[in-house]
N, C-alpha and C positions, 0 to 999 in steps of 0.2 A: 763859658757856658756851652752846652752841647748844642748840636744842630738837629732840629726835629725834621725828620724826613717827610717828604711829600709824595704821594702816590695818587695819581688821579682816579685810578680804578678803585682804591680802597677809600678814598674820600667820597666817592659816589655811594659806597656802602652806607655811609652816615646819613645819606638823604633817601635811600630807596629801601623801604621795609622788605625784609625777607632775604636780602643777599647778604653775603658774608665775605670778609677779606680773606686772602689766601693765608693759611696757617704760617706762623713764623715771621710774619711781617707786620710792621707798624701800621695801625689805621690812623693816618694823620688827619687832624681836624683843622689844621692851620696852614697857611702859606708857608713857604720855605723861610726859616728863621736863620739868618746869618749870625755867626758869633758876635757878641756884643754885650753891652751892659743892660740894655732894656729887656724887661721881661716879655714874653710872648703875649699877644693880645689874648684876652680871655673870651671863650665862648660862653654863652649863657650858662649860668650855674658854675662856672669856673673850670671846666673841663678844658685841658690843653692838648690831650692825646688819650688814646686808648689802644690796647693790643690784645690779641688772643681771639680765639673763637672756640667752639666746641668740637672735640675730637681727639683722636690720639696721636696725630701727626705732631712733628716738631713745631713748637710754638702754639699748639692748641691746648686746651685744658679739658679734663673731666672732673668737675666739682673742685676747683682749686680751693685749698683751705689754709695755707700758710704763705707768708711773704716776708722777706727781709731784703734789706738794701745794704751792700758792703760799703766800706769806706771809699772805694773807687767808683761807687755809683752803679755797680752791677746789681741787678735785680734777681733775686732767687724766689721761685714759686714751687710750692709742693702741692700735688693734686691726688685724686683718689686712684690714679694709675700707679701710685707708689714711686713716683720719679721726682726728681728735682730738675728743674729747668733753670738755666741762667740766661739772662737777657742784658743787652746793653742799656744804659740809661735811657736811650731813645726807643727801647722796646724791641729791638731786633734779637731774634734767636741767636744764641752763641753755642751752648752745649747743653748736654742733660745726662743724667745717670740715674739708675734705679736703686731702690733700698735692697738689701740682700734677701729679704723675706717680705711676703706681702699677703699670704693667705689669711692670717688672722686680722689683718686690719692695716690702715695706711697712716702715715705721719701727719700731725696737726700743727706742729711748730718748726720754725726755722729761725736761727740766730746767726749772724756773721760778726766775728770778733775783729778788733782793730787790725790784727795781723792776717785777716781774710781766711781764718779757719771757719768752715761752715758746720754749725752744730744742728743736728736734726733730732727733734723728739720723736723717736720711733715708737709711737704711742703704744700700740697693741703688742709690742715685744719688750715692753718694761726696760727701755735702755735709751741711751743717748749715743748717736753715732757722730763721729767727727771726721770731716773730710777736708781736703784742700779745695780751692775754688774750681778746680776742674773735675772734682768728683773722685779723686783718689783717697782711699780710706786712711785715716791717720790714727784713729783710736775708737774705742767704744767703751762705755762704763755703765754700770748698773746691771741688775738682774731682777727677775720677778720675785716679789715678796714684800712684806711689810716691815722688815727689820732695817737696821742701820745698813746704808750702801745698797738698799734694794728699792725698786719702784713698782707701782702697779701701772697706771696709764699716764704716761708723761706728756706734758703739753707744751712746755716752753723752757728756754734757757736765757739767763742774763749774765752779765760779767761785770765785776766792779774794777776800780782803777788798779787794784793789785793783782788782777787776773783770777780771783776767786770766782767760782761758778755757783749759780743758784739755778735750781730746777724745780718746777711746779708739776704736780701730778694729782690725779683724782682717782675715782673708783673704789674708795674705801680708805686710801691714804690721805687724800685731800690735805696736802701739806706742801711746804717749801723746804728743801734741804740745801746744805751748803757744801761745796766741794772745793779742794785745792786746785791750783792751776795745773798740776799733773794728774788730776781726776781721781783723787782719793777722797773719800767720805769724811766730812768734818763734824757735821751735826744736822739734827732737825732744827730748822730755824724758826719756822711758824707751823703750827698744827692745832687742831681742836677749835675751841671757842675764841672768837675774836670779836670784841665789842658786841657782845650779846648774841652772836650767831656763829655756828660752826661754819668754817670754811666749806664751801660747796662748789666744787669744780673750779679751782683757780686756773684760768685759762691762758693767761699771759702775764709776763714780768717786763719790767724795764727799770734801769737805774739811772737816775738823773744827774745832773751836773753836780748836785750837792751831795752825791753818793748816798741817796736814800732809795729804797727799793719800793717800786709801785707794783701792786698786784691787782689784777682784774679778777675779782671774786664773782665769777659770772652768774652762778645760780642764785647768789644773794643780790645781784643787781647793784653792785657797789665797787668802789675803789678802796684799797687799803694802802697805807704808806707806813713803811717800817725803816728804822735805821738797820745798819748791817750787823747788829747783834740780835735782831728780832724784836726790838721794842716798838710797839705801835706809836706812831706819831699823829696820824689822821686817818679819818675814814669818812666817806660820804657817798650818797646814792640811794635810791630806792626804785622799786619797779614802777614803770610808767613810760609814757611818751611825751611828757612835757619837758620844758627846759629844766635841766638839772636831775632829770630822772633818766633811768636806763632800763633796757630790756636786753638781757644776756649780753653784757660787754665782753666779747671774745678777744679783743686786743686792746693794748694800751701802749702808747709811745710818748716819752718826754721830748718835748720840742726844744730846739736851741734856745728859744727866748723864755723857757720856764714853764710853759703851758703843758697840759696833758691832752693828748689826742686820743679818743676812745672810739673804737668801732663797735657798734651795736648791731648784733646779728639780727634780733627780732624787730629792731625798729628800722632796719635798712637805712642807717645814717652814720655819719661821723659826728662827734660832738667834742668840742674843745672846753676844757676846764682850767681855771686858776688853780694853783696848788691848794688854796683853801676851800675848793669845792664849788665856786661860782661857775655857772654855765656861761661861756662867753659867746658861742655861736654853734649852729649845727649846719650840716651840709648833707643833702640827699633825702629822697623820698623812694617809697617802693615803686618799682617800675622796670621796663625793659629798655627805655630809651637811654641815650647818653645823657649823662647828668642825673640819672636815677640808679638805684642799686636794688639788688634782690638777695637778701640774706647774706651779706658781706661778712667773711670770717676774719679778716686782718687788714691792717694798714701800716705802711712804713714810710719814713721820711728820708728823702734823698739828700745828698750833700748840698744840693742847690736850693733846698727848701720845698721841692715839689713833694706832694703826697701821692703815693701809689696805693690804691686800695683794691683789694680783691673783690670783684663783683661776682660772688660765687655761682649763684644760680643762673647768671648770664654768661659764665665762662669767659671772662676777660678781665683785664686790669685796666682800671681808669686812672688817669693821671690828672691831678689838680694843683693849681697853685693857689694856696689860701690867701 
């Protein structure tokens, strides 16, 4: 297990309204945790740490909108400055890089492959950019359009066990396309009407341990499950704020134990589901305090099971242990 850093100045920020931690450093909520088998003690509502503040400096955020955790535990965050920042699992700033263009808009999706390639959905430039973990460009694929091998507004990337890639997009295409491991177009996997409703801004993808594809169909307030040929296996969800309901699910992640973690933008919460659609628990309410969220765009699961959630309008990442 990693060691959560302790900084008395930053810990004080958690108690004093209005002050902020220094950008790029971890806001520690706990005493020093030495390496061992016991999990850290939980603060009320399960928060074990948080990092980030508002601003342009290293380690600060301007409307963070995408998050991913690599196999080594490194945390990648994209924000509306059109940059990708990498943090250690403990929340310490490590490096950053900027997207090649930004005037038309900023990216909303990040995915890290098992070999630590960083795929960025460069949304408003109708493409996927591929980098190594230090931000060196490896490849790009896609171009603007509605035909085969083209995109409109890309949102996310997923990868199956054979290295094939799946890309979601909206803005008129509202579909999922499949690509070879070397970035060649294969097919349109899912498009049009699904279970009585047309896809409407599919915002996030994930592939679970059974090699099925989960789609957050955000403007339909539901989750969809497909096999890798595009056959619908399951769907559930409706608009609302009750258990089992959703309001704009902007992210989905399959957990190691087979559950689905959903980040709900408009409900300012996380919700866990069983694969058959039963709501298991929720976390978070709208607010500014630690343990609360304001319009979160994404959540990712670290190798140790910690959940990193983008607290978008609070310009920070909160870390919880479910």
